[in-house]
N, C-alpha and C positions, 0 to 999 in steps of 0.2 A: 960330499955330504948328501945323504939320501933324503928325498922329500917324503915325509910320512903320510901326507895327504894323497899323493900320487906316487907310490913307491917305485914304479917302473919308469919314471920319467926323469929327465935332467931338470934340476931345480930352476935353471934359467929359462926353461920352456914350460913352466907350469901354467896350465890354463885355469883361469878363475872364472866361473860362470857369472855372467852379468845379466841383469834384468834387461828385457827386450821390450819392444813396443807391444808385444802380445801380453807381457806381464803388466804393463801399464793399462792395457785394455781390460784385463781380468780384474785389476784393482778398481777401475772405474765401475765395473759391473758389481763388484762387492759393495762399493759405496752406494751405488744406486739402489740396490735392494735393501741395504741396511737402513738407509734413510726412509725408503718407502714403508718399512716396517716400524719406523720410529725408534730404532735401536741407537744407542750411543756407541761409540767405539769401545768404551769400557764394557758395556753390556755384551757386545759381540765377543770381545776378548774373554769375558767370563764364561760364556757359553762354549767357547772353543778351547779354553784353557791356556790362553796366552795373554800377554799384556796389551793394553790399548795402544802402546807405542808400536808394537809389531803390526797391529791392524792398520795404523797410520802408514807404516812403511809399505804394506801390501797395497793399500788404496792409492798411494802415490806412484806405485810401480817401482819403488826404490829397491824392494826385495822381491824375489821370486817366491811364489806360493807353491810348495811341494804338493804332490798328488794327494797324499793322505790328509794334509792340512786343508786342501781345497775341498776334499770330501767332507771333512768336519764342518767347514764353513757352509757348504751347501746344505748340510743337515740343519745347522743352526738358523739359516735363512730360509729354510723350507723351499728350496728350488732344486731342480735336477742339475747335474754337473754341466750339461750343455748350455745352461743359462749363461754361464760365464764366457762362453765362446760365440754366442749368437752375434753375427755380424762381422766376425773376424774372417779375413781372407783364408779360406780353407787350404789353398795351395800356393803359399808364398814362394817366390823365387829363392833358390838356395843362396844363403849369405845376405839376404836383405833384411832379416829381422833385426839385426843390431844396427843397421844403417838407417832405417827409416825412423822418423821421429814421431813425437806425440801428435803432430798436426795431421799425419796420415791416418792415424787410427781414430781421430775425432770425427771423421766422415760418418761413421756408424752412429754417432750421437747427434748429428745435425737434424734439424727439424724435418718432419715428414711433410710431403706435399699435402695441400688442403684436401680433405676428404679421404685420405688414406688411413689405413689402420696400422701404419708403421709406428714405432715408438717415438715419443717426444724427445727433445734434446735434454741433456743433463741439467742445464740451467732451469728449464721449465719444471722438470720433475722434482728438483730439489728446493723449489720455492716453498716457503712455509705455508702459503695458502694451498698449494697443491697437496702437500703432505697432510694438512688438516682435512682437506676434502676426502682424500683416500682413507684416512683413519675414520672419519665420520661415516663414510660409505660402508666400510667393513664392520663398523659398530652396530649397524642395523642387523638385528638377529634373524629377521625373516627374509629368506632368499627371494621370494616373490616381490616383496617390497623393494629390495635392492634392485631387482631387474626393472621394476617400474620407474625407480629413480633414474636408472641408466637410460631408459627409453625417453624419459622427460628431458634429460640433459641433451640427448641426441636430437630430439625434436626442436630444440632451441638453436641448433647449428644451422645457419642459413644455407649451407651447402648440402645438408642432409646426406651424409655418407651412408652407404649400404650398411645394414646391420648384419652381424654375423652370429646367428643363433644356431 
């Protein structure tokens, strides 16, 4: 019997693509940005033309996100494609992607050292208070006022990290 999905292969040796730790990482980045924008899974699904269940599967890393679908998601979330790969090991050892687990990729989401400009962990950024603060900040129409609010908040930090303007 011939395999119609892979016609030149023996059916007993059919390779089924599996989601990897990179897929889980990309899913976490999708979720991070979706929440930061205040989008529900349903809203993102509508923007991309898929079901919210499929968005759930992408965010959990259960399903792989194809290149064209990731392109659509990047457009809906208003981020460049490389946003989804920031922090991923650019040169993994061959054969390690399916072996390493979620714990290894969580390192990119762990809290930044005090005073650094590295991203916050997923737990902090997905807190309702954080989301409300970000939404209120971006609701300020005047860019100068937003910049002043940011400087005020930075001035309240006892470690006073360097500003990047």
